C-alpha atoms as an extended CHARMM CRD file, in Angstrom:
* protein
*
        56  EXT
         1         1  UNK       CA              0.0150000000        9.0550000000        8.4250000000  PROA      1               0.0000000000
         2         2  UNK       CA              1.7160000000        7.2000000000        5.6080000000  PROA      2               0.0000000000
         3         3  UNK       CA             -0.5050000000        6.1880000000        2.6970000000  PROA      3               0.0000000000
         4         4  UNK       CA              0.7580000000        2.6090000000        3.0190000000  PROA      4               0.0000000000
         5         5  UNK       CA             -0.7140000000        2.2550000000        6.5020000000  PROA      5               0.0000000000
         6         6  UNK       CA             -4.2730000000        2.4470000000        5.1140000000  PROA      6               0.0000000000
         7         7  UNK       CA             -3.6230000000        0.3130000000        2.0190000000  PROA      7               0.0000000000
         8         8  UNK       CA             -5.2900000000       -3.0910000000        1.6920000000  PROA      8               0.0000000000
         9         9  UNK       CA             -2.0220000000       -4.5560000000        0.3770000000  PROA      9               0.0000000000
        10        10  UNK       CA              0.0310000000       -3.5590000000        3.4370000000  PROA      10              0.0000000000
        11        11  UNK       CA              0.1780000000       -6.6670000000        5.6310000000  PROA      11              0.0000000000
        12        12  UNK       CA              2.1760000000       -7.9310000000        8.5700000000  PROA      12              0.0000000000
        13        13  UNK       CA              4.5560000000      -10.7780000000        7.7270000000  PROA      13              0.0000000000
        14        14  UNK       CA              5.0330000000      -13.1260000000       10.6860000000  PROA      14              0.0000000000
        15        15  UNK       CA              8.2250000000      -14.6460000000        9.2910000000  PROA      15              0.0000000000
        16        16  UNK       CA              9.9530000000      -11.3030000000        8.7110000000  PROA      16              0.0000000000
        17        17  UNK       CA              8.2250000000       -9.7100000000       11.7210000000  PROA      17              0.0000000000
        18        18  UNK       CA              7.5230000000       -6.4670000000        9.8710000000  PROA      18              0.0000000000
        19        19  UNK       CA              4.9340000000       -4.7850000000        7.6650000000  PROA      19              0.0000000000
        20        20  UNK       CA              5.3400000000       -5.2900000000        3.8950000000  PROA      20              0.0000000000
        21        21  UNK       CA              3.5220000000       -4.4850000000        0.6650000000  PROA      21              0.0000000000
        22        22  UNK       CA              2.1840000000       -7.7190000000       -0.8070000000  PROA      22              0.0000000000
        23        23  UNK       CA              1.7190000000       -6.2540000000       -4.2980000000  PROA      23              0.0000000000
        24        24  UNK       CA              5.3990000000       -7.0230000000       -4.9750000000  PROA      24              0.0000000000
        25        25  UNK       CA              6.0870000000       -4.5690000000       -7.8490000000  PROA      25              0.0000000000
        26        26  UNK       CA              8.8100000000       -5.3900000000      -10.3500000000  PROA      26              0.0000000000
        27        27  UNK       CA             12.2280000000       -3.7570000000      -10.0660000000  PROA      27              0.0000000000
        28        28  UNK       CA             11.4970000000       -0.8950000000      -12.4930000000  PROA      28              0.0000000000
        29        29  UNK       CA              8.1750000000        0.0000000000      -10.8600000000  PROA      29              0.0000000000
        30        30  UNK       CA              9.7770000000       -0.0700000000       -7.4180000000  PROA      30              0.0000000000
        31        31  UNK       CA             12.5850000000        2.2330000000       -8.5740000000  PROA      31              0.0000000000
        32        32  UNK       CA             10.0680000000        4.7400000000       -9.9950000000  PROA      32              0.0000000000
        33        33  UNK       CA              8.0850000000        4.6430000000       -6.7610000000  PROA      33              0.0000000000
        34        34  UNK       CA             11.1610000000        5.2520000000       -4.5830000000  PROA      34              0.0000000000
        35        35  UNK       CA             12.4960000000        8.0420000000       -6.8420000000  PROA      35              0.0000000000
        36        36  UNK       CA              9.2380000000        9.9530000000       -6.5500000000  PROA      36              0.0000000000
        37        37  UNK       CA              8.0860000000        9.4420000000      -10.1550000000  PROA      37              0.0000000000
        38        38  UNK       CA              4.5120000000        8.9170000000       -8.9070000000  PROA      38              0.0000000000
        39        39  UNK       CA              2.6570000000       11.3340000000       -6.6730000000  PROA      39              0.0000000000
        40        40  UNK       CA              0.7060000000        8.3860000000       -5.2350000000  PROA      40              0.0000000000
        41        41  UNK       CA              1.3740000000        4.6730000000       -5.2850000000  PROA      41              0.0000000000
        42        42  UNK       CA             -0.2490000000        3.1360000000       -8.3860000000  PROA      42              0.0000000000
        43        43  UNK       CA             -1.0940000000        0.0080000000       -6.3750000000  PROA      43              0.0000000000
        44        44  UNK       CA             -2.8570000000        1.8220000000       -3.5320000000  PROA      44              0.0000000000
        45        45  UNK       CA             -6.2470000000        0.3590000000       -2.6300000000  PROA      45              0.0000000000
        46        46  UNK       CA             -8.1350000000        1.7490000000        0.3410000000  PROA      46              0.0000000000
        47        47  UNK       CA             -8.3600000000       -0.9910000000        2.9380000000  PROA      47              0.0000000000
        48        48  UNK       CA            -11.2830000000        0.6180000000        4.7700000000  PROA      48              0.0000000000
        49        49  UNK       CA            -14.1700000000       -1.7850000000        4.1010000000  PROA      49              0.0000000000
        50        50  UNK       CA            -16.6440000000        0.3370000000        6.0560000000  PROA      50              0.0000000000
        51        51  UNK       CA            -15.9690000000        3.6510000000        4.3240000000  PROA      51              0.0000000000
        52        52  UNK       CA            -19.1330000000        3.5350000000        2.2000000000  PROA      52              0.0000000000
        53        53  UNK       CA            -21.4000000000        2.4020000000        5.0400000000  PROA      53              0.0000000000
        54        54  UNK       CA            -20.3410000000        5.3620000000        7.2210000000  PROA      54              0.0000000000
        55        55  UNK       CA            -21.5910000000        7.7880000000        4.5640000000  PROA      55              0.0000000000
        56        56  UNK       CA            -25.1280000000        6.3950000000        4.7230000000  PROA      56              0.0000000000
């Protein structure tokens, strides 16, 4: 599974009819992300709201 699929910032856009990242990084950040400069996306935020409650 792609990391983006579980990110809170990965949303479906009805106008474009596709999934997009709503963080909208600037051009330099996007280039670093695509080139593999980061091991993980610096904007990643786990979208699983129930993760903590399952541990209890």
